[in-house]
N, C-alpha and C positions, 0 to 999 in steps of 0.2 A: 504494500500500500504506500502511495506516495506521501511525502511530507507536504503540509500545506502552510502557506505563508502567514495565515491568520492565527498561528499559535497551536495548530492541531498536531504539530510535529511531536509534541510531548506525549501524545496519547495514541500514537500509531498502533501500539500493541493492543490497546483497549478497543480501537475500532476494528482490528482484525478479529478479536474475540466476538465483538458485537455483530459483525457481518455474518460470521459462521453461526452464531446463536440464532440470528433471524432466519437463516436457512434451515435451522432445526437440527443440524448435524452434531452440534456439541451440547444439546440440552441435557441429556442424561449424564454425560461425562463431566460437565462443568457445574451442574446443579444450579442453573440460573432460571429456574422456574419462577422464582419470586425475586424481582429486581428491587433493590433497596436504594435509599439515598446514599448509603455508604458506598455501594458499588458504582453509582453514578459519579461520586466524588473521586473514586479511584480511577475511573476511566478518563475523567476530565483533568486529573492531576491537581485537584483543589481540595479544600477541606469540606467536611459535611456542613459546617456552618455556612460556607459560601453557597452550597447547593440549597440549603434551607432558605437563605435570603432571596435567591432567585425564584424558587418555587412559590414563596409567599410574597414576592414583590415588595420586599422591604430591605433597607440597608443599601450601602454603596458598593456596587459591583461593576467592574468595567464592562463596556458593551461587548467586547470580544469574548470575555469569559462568560458573560450571560448568554450570548448566542451559542457558544460551544456547549454549554450545559443544556440549553433548550433543544439543541439538535439531537443530543444523546437521548433526552427525554422523549422526543418525538419518535425517534427510530425504535426505541424500546417500548413505546406506547405505555410509558410509566404513569401510574396513578397512585398517589400517596395512600398508604394504608390508614384507614380510620383508626384501627387499633393502635398504630404507631403514634398517631396524633393524640389519641386519648392518653397514651403513656406520657407524651410530652406535656399535656395539660396537667397531668398528675404531678409531674416534676415542678411545674410552675405554680401549683396550688391555686388553681382558679377558684374565684369566689363570685357568686352571683347574689346581689342584694335584692330583696323583694319588699315592697311597701304596699300594703293593702289597707282599706278602711276598716276601722273597728266601730261597729254600731249594732243596734238591736235589729239586725236584718239577717235571717238565716242564709240569704244569698251569699253574703261575704264568707260564711263558713264553708260554703261549697267552693268558692274560689280558693280558700285556704286548703281544702281537701285535695284539690288538683295539684297545688304546689307540693303538698306532702307526698303525693305519689311520685313526683319527680325527684324529691329529696332522697327517697329510698333508692331510686334507680341510679341517680348520678353519684351517690356516695361511693358506689362500687368503682367509679372512675377516678375517685379522689377529688371530685368537684364538690365544693361546699356551697349550700344555699342558705342564706341568712334571711330570716323572715321577721318583719316588724309589722304589727297591727296598730294603726295610728288613728286617733280621733279625727273627726272631719274639720280640721282647721289648717289653713295654709301654712302659717308660721310653725305649727307643730310638725307638719310634714317636712318642712325644710330642716328642722332640728334633727329629725331622724335620717334624712338624706346625708347630712353632715356626719352623723354617727356612723353610717355605713361606709362613708369615705375614709374614716379613720381606720377601718378594718381592711383597707386596700382591696375593695371590690373591683372586679374586672368588667362587670356589666350590671345593669339594673332593670328590673321589672317593677313598674309602679302603676297603681290605680290613683291617678293624680286628682287633686282638688283644683277646680277651675278658678284659680286666683293668680294675679299677675306675679306675685312673689314666687310662686311655684314654677310658673312658666319661665321666669328669668333664671332661676336656679338650674332648671333642666337645660335651657339653652346654653348656659355657661359650661355645663358638664359635657354636653354633646360637642361643643367647640373644642374642648380639651381631649376629645377622642373616646369618651365613654359611650359604648353602645347602650341605648335605652329603648325598651319596648313599653308602651303604655297599654294597660289591660282594662277591659270593660268600659272605662270612661276615658275621655281625653281632656286636654287643657288647651285653651285658645292661645295662639302665639308661640306654639312649640311644635316642631315636626320631629317625631321620633324615628328611630330606625324602622319601626313598624308599629301600627296600632292593631290590637286584636280585641274584637268585641262583637256587638250586634250592630246592624244598621238601625239605630234607634229611631231615626226619622221615619223609616218605613214601618217600624214597630208601632209608632204612634198612629200612623195612617191605618195600619191593620186593626188597632184597637178601635178606632172610630168606625171603620168599616163593619166590624163585628157588632158594635153597638147600633149602628144603622140597621143591620139585618134583624137584630133581636127586638128592636123597638118599632120597626116599620118606618124608621126615619123621622119619628116624632118623639122628642124627649127634651127634658130640661136637666142639664148635666152639672154635677159638682165634681171638681177635680181635686184629688188629694195627692200632692206630690211629696217627695222626700226632701231633697236639698236643692234650693235654687241655684247653688254654685256647683252642681254636678252636671257636666255636659250631657251625660246620658239621659238624665231626667228632663233637662231643658229640650233636648232634641226630640224626645217622645212627645212632649207637649206641642212643639212646633209642628210635628207630623200630624198630630191630632187636629190642630187648628187648620192645617192645610186641607185636610179631607172635608171637614164640616163646613168650610166657608162656601161650598157649593150646595149645602143641604139646609134649606131654609127652615126646616122643621126641627133641626138640632141646635139647641141654644145652650151656651155655657153661662151658668148663673154665677158661680164663684169658684175661686181657687184658693186652697189652703195648703200649708206646709207642715209636715209632721216629723221632720228630722230622722226619718226611718226608725222611729221609736214607737213601740206598741202602745204604751200608756198615752203618750202625746197624740198618737193617731186616734185612739179611742175618744179622747177629749175634743180634738178639733173636728173630727167627723160627726160626732154627736151634736156639737154646736152648729156645724154647717147645716145639718138636716133640720134641726129645731128652728134655726133662723130663716130657713128657706123651704117652707112646706111644699113648694111646687117642684122641688127636685125629685125626679123619679129615675135617675141614672147616675152612677158614680164611675169615674175613671180613676183607678188606683195606679198611680204612675210608677211607684217603686216599693219600698219597704213599708212596714207598719200595717200590712194587710190584715193580720189577725185582729189587731186593735180596731181597725175600721169595721171589720166584719162583726165584731161584738157590738159596736155602736149601732150598726144597721139592724141587728137582731133585737135591739131594745124598742124599735118602732114596729110593733106587731101589726098596725093597721095600714102599713105602706109596703107595697112590693116594689123594691128598687132593683133595677137591672145593674149588674156590676161586671166590669172588665178589669182584670188585674194582670200582674206579671209574675212569672216564675212559678215553680211547682214544689215549693218546700212543703214539709208535712202539714203545717197549720193551714196553708192555702188549699192543699188537697182536701182537708177536712171541710173547709167552707164550700168547696166545689161539690162534694158529696151531699152536703146539706142543702144545696140549692141557693145559698146566699150569693155565691159568685157564679155567673153563667159561663164564663170562659177566661182562661189565663194564657198568656203568651210567654213561652219559655225560650231561654237564650243559651243554655248549656254552659254554666259557669265553670264546671270542672274542666271542660274542654278548652275554655278560654285561657285558663292559667297554664294548662298543659301545653297548648300551642305557643304561648308566649315564651315559656322556658325552652321549648324545642327550637324556636327561632334563635334565641341567644346562644344555645348550645351549638347549633350549626354554624353560627357566625364566628364563635370563638374557636371552634375546633377545625372547621373546614373553610373558614373565611367566606362562607356562603351567605349572600344577602337574601332576604325573603323575596317571594315571588311578586309582592306588591307592597305599597306603603300602608295598605289597610287590608286586614283579613277578617272576614265576618263569619261568625258561626250561624247555623241555621235558625230561622224563625219557626218555632213550633207552636201550634195552637192546641190546647187541651181543654176538653169539655168533660162533663160528668161521665160520658161513655168511654173515654180513654185516659182518664186522669191517673189510673194505676198502671198504664202501659209504659214500659221503660223504652225510651227513645234516646239514641245517641249515647254520649258518655254519661255514666251514672256514678 
């Protein structure tokens, strides 16, 4: 084999072996069934670190050396072993920080359960997942973000509060190179590596569509939302309004906030219904569903049509009782699992998600299918 002026002269022997390997004549004799970065380094006459920098597109490597390595990789059809990458990640002690909301909403427990499923799986790779459950306050969330940073996290999954202070904090971290995935809800003014959740605007339209069908398009509606500063809750309401603006018989009477708290939900829903006797339909935007259901049950002389979200055990109970006519589900366990898988793939394979938003399915459950298991449980 001839020498080449671009520096290949040092790896003539390697190319000779490579050519014969590709023809298949030396496979058994040389044992090159699995090509490694070490063998590529030997053939190129460079260190494994140089090969790693070229394959991961980082660090300063001369163009001639880079092209030499890439040519060998191309000829060998080399694909890095995920097992090898996981071993490297173990040596680097990768840490993923998670922040989710802490409130009296069983939905958040389902998000947490999904995280715990990945904690068990990723621990076998030596990857640590640190979880913080934080009250619904922007400043408090920022304090816990700083706490995770002191633990040298390599990535973050967060259920962010829609406040400017949180958006600014996340923008600063993203500019410093920290990969961030937002889960379930988003924050205005920040673009994450990816957002995983439901299409909440469409969910809101779906809720209005269901109420339209159930009431024949004539109803006076009370809306009970969770947090005004949660994008997911606001988007559902926006979608709801978008649908009913073309329905002259569907009127919104009042909107109240329950902070996803069952006791608060009972109190504000009871007052809403007592102050507005014309209300004959309720849109439960987020948590506090059980408290609202108890308030509705105190009014024995009024049959109120109700649409809610999620299928936690207490909501299932209200569906069976006929207090809630339909509930829209969004697969919280799957949301947290997908979020962590995106970060895992990014950290281990340098693989970006397929899009900047990934939505889980919108599932509608009625009394007839409330006990049917759909999707991730």
